[in-house]
C-alpha positions in Angstrom: 27.6 3.6 51.2 30.7 5.0 49.3 33.0 7.9 51.1 34.9 9.6 48.6 37.8 11.4 49.9 38.6 14.4 48.6 37.8 16.7 45.4 40.6 14.5 43.5 38.7 11.1 44.3 35.7 11.7 42.3 35.6 10.1 38.9 33.3 9.8 35.7 31.1 7.3 37.5 30.2 9.6 40.3 28.7 12.1 37.8 25.0 12.2 37.8 23.3 12.3 41.4 20.9 14.4 43.8 22.7 16.1 46.5 23.0 18.3 49.8 25.6 20.1 51.4 26.3 20.6 55.1 27.8 19.6 58.4 25.4 17.2 59.4 26.9 17.1 62.9 24.6 15.0 64.9 22.2 13.4 61.3 19.2 14.6 63.7 15.5 14.7 63.0 16.4 18.1 61.0 18.8 16.1 58.9 16.7 13.1 58.5 13.8 15.0 56.9 16.7 16.5 54.4 17.8 12.8 53.6 14.2 11.9 53.3 13.6 14.9 50.8 16.8 13.7 49.1 15.9 10.4 48.6 12.3 11.2 46.9 13.8 12.8 44.4 16.5 10.1 43.7 13.9 7.8 43.1 12.3 10.4 41.1 15.4 10.9 38.8 16.8 7.6 39.3 19.9 9.0 40.5 22.5 8.1 43.4 21.7 10.5 46.7 25.1 12.4 47.5 25.9 14.2 50.8 28.5 16.5 51.0 30.4 17.3 53.8 33.7 18.7 55.4 36.6 17.5 57.6 37.4 19.6 59.7 34.3 21.2 59.7 34.5 24.9 58.3 34.3 26.0 62.0 37.2 24.0 63.2 39.5 25.7 60.4 38.9 29.0 61.3 38.6 29.2 64.9 40.2 25.7 66.1 40.6 27.1 69.7 36.8 28.2 69.9 35.2 25.6 68.1 32.3 24.1 69.8 31.9 20.3 70.6 31.0 17.9 67.7 28.4 16.0 68.4 29.5 13.3 66.1 33.5 12.6 64.8 33.6 11.5 61.2 33.0 8.0 61.8 30.0 8.5 63.8 28.7 10.4 61.1 29.3 8.3 58.3 27.2 5.1 60.3 24.4 7.5 61.1 24.5 8.4 57.5 24.3 4.7 56.1 20.9 3.8 58.2 19.5 6.3 56.1 20.2 5.0 52.9 22.6 7.1 51.4 24.2 6.4 48.5 27.6 8.6 48.9 29.1 10.6 50.9 31.9 13.2 49.4 34.2 14.5 52.2 35.9 17.4 51.3 39.1 18.5 53.4 38.4 22.0 54.5 41.8 23.7 54.0 43.0 26.6 52.8 42.3 25.7 49.1 38.8 25.5 49.6 38.3 28.2 52.3 40.0 30.5 49.2 37.5 28.9 46.5 35.7 31.3 45.0 32.1 30.3 45.2 31.6 30.2 41.3 34.2 28.0 41.2 32.9 25.7 43.8 29.8 25.4 42.0 31.4 24.5 38.7 34.4 22.5 39.6 32.5 20.5 42.6 28.5 20.6 41.8 28.6 20.9 38.1 32.0 19.5 36.4 32.5 17.0 39.1 29.3 15.5 40.7 26.9 16.5 37.5 24.0 17.3 40.3 20.2 17.2 39.0 19.2 18.5 42.4 20.4 20.4 45.1 18.6 21.1 48.5 20.9 23.6 50.9 19.3 25.7 54.2 18.5 29.3 52.4 20.6 31.0 55.0 23.7 28.5 53.6 26.9 30.1 52.7 30.1 28.7 50.8 32.9 29.9 49.0 35.8 32.6 50.0 34.0 35.4 52.1 31.0 32.9 52.5 29.9 35.2 49.3 28.2 32.4 48.0 24.3 31.8 48.9 20.7 30.5 48.4 20.6 32.9 45.9 23.3 32.5 43.6 23.0 28.6 43.9 19.3 29.2 42.3 21.1 31.3 39.5 23.9 28.8 38.6 21.0 25.9 38.5 19.0 27.8 36.1 22.5 28.5 34.0 23.6 24.5 34.6 20.7 22.8 34.3 19.8 21.8 38.5 17.2 22.5 40.9 18.1 23.8 44.0 15.5 24.0 46.6 15.3 24.7 50.4 15.8 22.4 53.5 12.2 22.0 55.2 12.4 23.5 58.8 11.9 20.7 60.9 10.7 21.7 64.4 10.0 20.0 67.8 7.6 21.4 70.6 7.6 24.5 68.1 11.4 25.2 67.8 13.7 24.3 65.0 16.0 21.1 65.4 19.6 22.0 65.1 22.9 20.8 66.2 23.2 23.8 68.4 19.8 22.7 70.5 20.9 19.4 71.0 24.2 20.5 72.3 22.8 22.8 74.8 20.4 20.1 75.9 23.2 17.5 76.5 25.2 20.5 78.3 22.2 20.9 80.6 22.4 16.8 81.0 19.0 16.8 79.2 19.4 13.4 77.6 15.9 12.7 77.0 15.4 16.2 75.5 18.4 15.6 73.2 17.3 11.8 72.3 14.2 13.3 70.9 15.6 16.1 68.6 18.0 13.0 67.8 15.7 10.6 67.1 17.9 8.1 69.2 19.9 8.2 72.3 23.1 10.6 71.9 25.7 7.9 71.3 29.4 8.3 71.2 31.5 5.4 69.5 35.2 4.2 69.4 37.6 1.5 70.2 38.7 0.3 73.5 42.0 0.5 74.6 44.4 -0.6 77.6 44.0 2.2 80.5 45.7 2.3 83.7 43.7 -0.2 84.9 43.2 1.4 88.1 39.4 0.5 88.3 40.4 -3.2 88.6 42.2 -2.4 92.1 38.6 -1.2 93.4 36.6 -3.6 91.8 35.1 -2.0 88.7 37.1 -2.7 85.9 36.3 -0.4 82.8 36.5 0.0 79.1 38.4 2.8 78.2 37.5 4.7 75.0 39.5 7.4 73.6 37.5 10.3 72.1 39.4 11.5 69.8 38.4 15.3 70.8 39.4 18.3 72.3 36.2 18.7 74.0 33.2 16.7 74.5 29.2 17.8 74.1 28.8 16.0 77.5 30.5 15.2 80.6 29.8 13.5 84.1 28.3 10.2 85.0 25.8 8.4 83.0 23.6 5.3 83.0 24.5 3.6 79.3 23.9 0.8 77.0 27.0 -0.4 75.2 26.7 -2.1 71.6 29.2 -4.1 69.4 29.5 -7.1 71.5 27.3 -10.3 71.4 24.7 -10.0 73.9 24.3 -6.3 73.6 22.8 -4.1 74.8 25.4 -4.5 77.9 24.1 -2.2 80.4 26.4 -0.3 83.0 27.6 2.9 84.4 29.9 5.7 82.5 31.9 8.7 83.4 32.7 10.6 80.4 35.6 13.8 81.6 39.4 14.3 82.5 39.2 11.6 85.9 40.3 14.7 88.2 41.0 12.0 91.2 43.9 10.8 89.0 44.9 14.2 87.1 43.8 13.0 83.7 44.2 15.6 80.9 42.2 14.9 77.7 38.2 13.6 78.0 38.1 10.2 77.8 35.0 7.8 78.1 35.2 4.8 80.9 32.2 2.5 81.0 31.9 -0.3 83.6 29.6 -3.3 82.3 27.1 -5.0 84.6 27.6 -8.7 84.6 30.0 -8.7 81.9 33.2 -11.0 82.0 34.6 -10.9 78.3 37.6 -9.3 76.9 36.8 -6.0 74.9 40.3 -4.8 74.0 40.6 -3.3 70.5 36.4 -4.3 69.9 34.9 -1.1 68.5 32.0 -0.1 70.4 28.9 2.4 70.9 27.8 3.8 74.0 24.1 5.2 74.1 23.8 7.6 76.7 20.4 6.8 78.7 20.3 9.3 81.7 22.9 11.4 83.7 23.4 10.4 87.7 25.7 13.3 88.4 28.4 15.8 87.3 32.5 14.7 87.4 34.0 15.5 90.7 37.2 14.9 91.7 37.7 12.8 95.3 40.2 12.4 98.3 41.1 9.3 98.0 40.0 5.9 95.9 38.2 4.8 98.7 36.0 7.7 98.4 36.0 7.3 94.6 35.1 3.4 95.3 32.0 4.5 97.5 30.6 6.6 95.0 31.0 4.1 92.1 29.1 1.4 94.4 26.0 4.5 94.9 26.5 5.6 90.9 25.8 1.7 89.9 23.3 0.9 92.2 21.4 4.1 90.9 22.1 3.9 87.5 20.2 -0.2 88.1 17.4 1.9 89.4 17.3 3.7 86.4 17.0 0.7 84.3 14.4 -1.1 86.2 12.1 1.7 86.2 12.2 2.0 82.6 11.4 -1.7 82.2 8.3 -1.2 84.2 7.3 1.8 82.0 7.6 -0.2 79.1 
């Protein structure tokens, strides 16, 4: 899969494709249905598939202090899109220039002159261009003028309700990981590089892999039974905390993972952590001894979760 960073990196060889536009936060079942729809048209036209997305996401640009937590960072999104055989991702920098670009210019410069699209699939409520003046009807009119087809995204529903990033975010907020996984088509996952921490976990017998989340806010928090990938012998099971570590006066969200029966070196490794079951909320303890006692209980409960899942399999 090829990543095209910015409008200025579109070249002549990128001309001619079928495309879709959106944030694709989470790359959930609804997004996967769109990608399947796009792949069918790619086969029909013998053209590559292109996903057009934005960094930062538009809401993060217009209201950075009120933007909802992302389900996926850009790297996680790209990893997920690669699994669905997307040929190219055009990542447009959502800045002042793009925010103020008129809808007609967006169509001409990016969709027509830049990518030469033959087929475009978007939601019928899709808005774009300065003042959000561009809509589905404008795209259809442009398609008739420039010679490309515009189609609706098919609504994808689970349990009678539309699958959306908002619905998944709400499920994660309630700790309903099973429901979130059902809507995603896989367990909820966070990825990152293992960094050196303060090593306090070692002092109480629970060494942890510390993974910087590089997020202002996380869609999940608390203590979880998890599986870690990216290391030989994976999946490695363990218990993880996502939060600001109130017992040690932490400030920014951090993912800390203690793996069962693991003795290798993880520093510098890029790993992915699947969240299987929520055990409890994060909370502050009065002492490290109290924290150690709770971690022992968390680890035992996580082991029991995995044993029960094995029995049901």
